[in-house]
N, C-alpha and C positions, 0 to 999 in steps of 0.2 A: 721703166718697166723692163725686166729681164726678158731674155728670149724664151725661157721656160714659161714665164707668166703670160707672155703674148700667145704662146701656143695653147695654153689652157683657156684663155679668153676666146681664141678662135674656135676651139672645140665647143665651148658653151654657146657661142653665137650661132654656129651652124646647127647645133642640136636644137636650139630654140626655134630657129626657122623651120626645121623639119617637124618639130612638135606642133607649131602653129598651123602649118600646112596640112598635116595629117589629121589634126583635130577638126579643122574646118571641113575637110573632105568627109570625115566620119559623120559629123553632124548633118551634112548635106545628104549623105546616103541614108541615114536613119530617118530623116524627115521625108525623103522621097519614098522610102518603103512604107512608112506610116501613112502617107497620103493614099496609098493603094488599099489601105484597110487590112483587117485581119479576119480570119475565118472563125466564126463562133463554133465551139465544139461542145459535145455533151459533157456535163460536169461543170459548166459555167466558166470556162476559160476560152482563150482565143489562140489560134495557131499563127505563128509569125510567118511573114512572107518569104524570108530567105530559104525556107525549106520547100518552096513551091516554084514552079516555072511561071514566068510571065507569059501572056498570050503571044504565040508565035516563036517562043524561045525554045531552043533545044536544050537537052540536059547538059551536054558539054558546055554550051554557052552559059547556062545557069551556074555550073560549077566554076567556070572561069570568072564570072562576075562576082560570085561569092568569095572566091579565093583572093581576087584583087582587092576587094574592100576589106577582107579579113586582115591582109597584110598591112594595109593602111591603118586599120584599127589597132593592130598590135603595136605599130610604131607609136601611135598616140598614147597607148596605155603603158607601154614598157619603157619608152625612152627616158622618162624622168629617173627611173631606177637604174637604167643602163649607163647613163653618162658617168657616174662615179666609177663604175667598173672600167669604162674606157679610159678614164683618167689614170687609174692604177695601172692599166696595161701600158699606157704611154710612159709612165714612170719606170716600169719594169724593163721596157725596151731600152731606155737610156738614150744616149746621144746618137742621133742620126739625122739625116737631112729632113727639113720640114716637109717637103713634098713626099718623100718616102714614108715618113711617119704618118702623114695624112692618109696615104693609100693603105697602109697597114691597118690603121684605125678603122677605116671604112670597111676593110675586109673582115675585121673582127665583127663589126656590126652586121655585115651581110651573113656571116656564119651564124651569128646569134639569131637573126630573124628567119634564117632558113629552117631552123628547128621549129619555130612557131608556124612557119608556112606548112610544114609537114603535119603539125597539129591540126591546122585548118583543113588540110586535104583529108584527114581522117574524120574530122567532125562533120563535114558536109554530107558524105554518103550515109553516115550513121543517122544524122538528123533527118535526111530524106526518107530513109527506110522506116524510122520510127513514125514519122508523119504519115506515111502511107498506111502503116498498120493501124494507127489511131483513127484514120478516116474510115477504114474498113471495119473496125471493131468498136462499136459505140461503148461496150462495156469496159474495154481497155481505156478508152478516152476518158471515161468518168473517173478512172483511178489515177489519172495524171496529176491532179492537184496534190494528192497524198504522196505520190512518187516524187514530185518536185520537193515537197517538204523533207522526204527521206534523203534525197541527194544533198540538200542544204545541211541537214543534220550530220550526215557522214562527212561532208566537207569541213564542218566545224570541228568534228572530232579529230580529223587529220591534223589540225593545227596543234594538237597536244602531243603528237607522236615524236619519237626520236628520229624517225625517217625525215619528217618535216624539218626538225632542228638541224639535222646534218646537211641537208641541201640548202637550207637558209644560210647556214654558216659559210658554205661554199660560195653562194651568191654574194655575200657581204665581204668576204675576205680575199677572193681570188683577184690577181695572184698575190701570194703571201708577202708580207713585209720582208725586205732584203733579198727577194728572189729576182733574178734577172731572166729575161726572155730573149732569144735570138731575134734579130730584126729581119725576119724572112717571111714570105707569103704563106708558106706551109704552116709555120707555127701560128701565125695570126689567124688563119682559117680554123685550125684545130682549136685554138683558144676560144674563138667565137662559138664554135659548135659545143665545146665543153660548158661554156657559160650558159648557152641556150638550153642544154639538157638539164643542168642543175636547176635553172630558173623555171623551166617548164614543169619539172618534177615538184619543185617547191610551190609553184602557183597553180598546179593542176586542179586542186580542190576548189580554189576560189574561181578559176575559169569555168569549172563545171557549173558553178552557181549561175554565172552569166549565161551559159548556154541553155540552162533549163528555165531560168527566169524570163529570158528574152534577149537574144543577141542584139536586137535593135533598140533595147531600152537604154536610153542615154543615162538615166539616173542610176540604173544598175551598173552600167559600164563605168561611170564616174566613181561609184562606191568601191567597186572591185579594184579599179586602178589605184585609188587612194590607199586601200588596204595593202596592196602589193608594194606600193612605193614606201609607205610608212614602215612596214616590217623590215624592209631591206635597208632603210636609211636611218631609222631611229637608233639612238645609242644602245638601248636595251632591246634589240630586235627579237630575241626569243620570247621575252616577256610580252612584248607587243603582239607577237603572233598568237600567244595564248589568250591574251585579252580579246583579240579579234575572234579567236575560236569560240570564246564564251558567248560573245554577241551572236555569232553565226549559229551556234547550237540553240540558243534561245529563239532565234528567228525560225530555225527549222521546226522546233517544237510548236511554235505558234502557227506555222503554215499547216502542219499536220492536224493540229487541233481544229483549226478553222475549216479545213477540208472535210474533217470528220463530223463537222457540225457541233463541235464542243466550244468553239470560240464565240 
């Protein structure tokens, strides 16, 4: 086995351990939240616990708890599609010491997940605010099932746009073939941030589905993670993204019809 192959095996091994640990923690979190129950709401749906405080918990404590588990969940969901990007980064950096390359690779990952952390920081207050309004306005709460279908429909439509295709191409190709990158911390950090931005733009619609369907729903989480991974890693990524979009559009129409009493 060559030195380069040994490095690649080490990357895959560490990533597999991180994936297993983050997946186990995510499952445990979802099960603990589900055990606390959900709040029935007008319109025949239930509100998820992440948008509410636990007894005796402060709002800063609730935000910190949500954000911690959000980051763990993002690692579980995004790591399978991130590993090939990290491999390309290591190839673009070229020859450098193993310890230094490991630190730079970790820094790329930290930059990448920092973007998703900011996404979670924005999602929590928005979710809390919407939950508060829905609890105070029964008429608005009754419209939530149709609104959920509308969000799913829009997310499916985004899969067909040139905007989606452009960011998906950046996720799949960066850094480009034949391109070299300096082996320094600043470049690694910026590269991770750039990857995170492209991938959050690319996956924003699919992640919105998870947020409105239920951030604690393990089945929805697995489906969204699988869709994100397949469209980034499959040979014909853009066609796969459109196929996913067609399925999501159909699901959105079904949810709207069911909420309107037509299904």
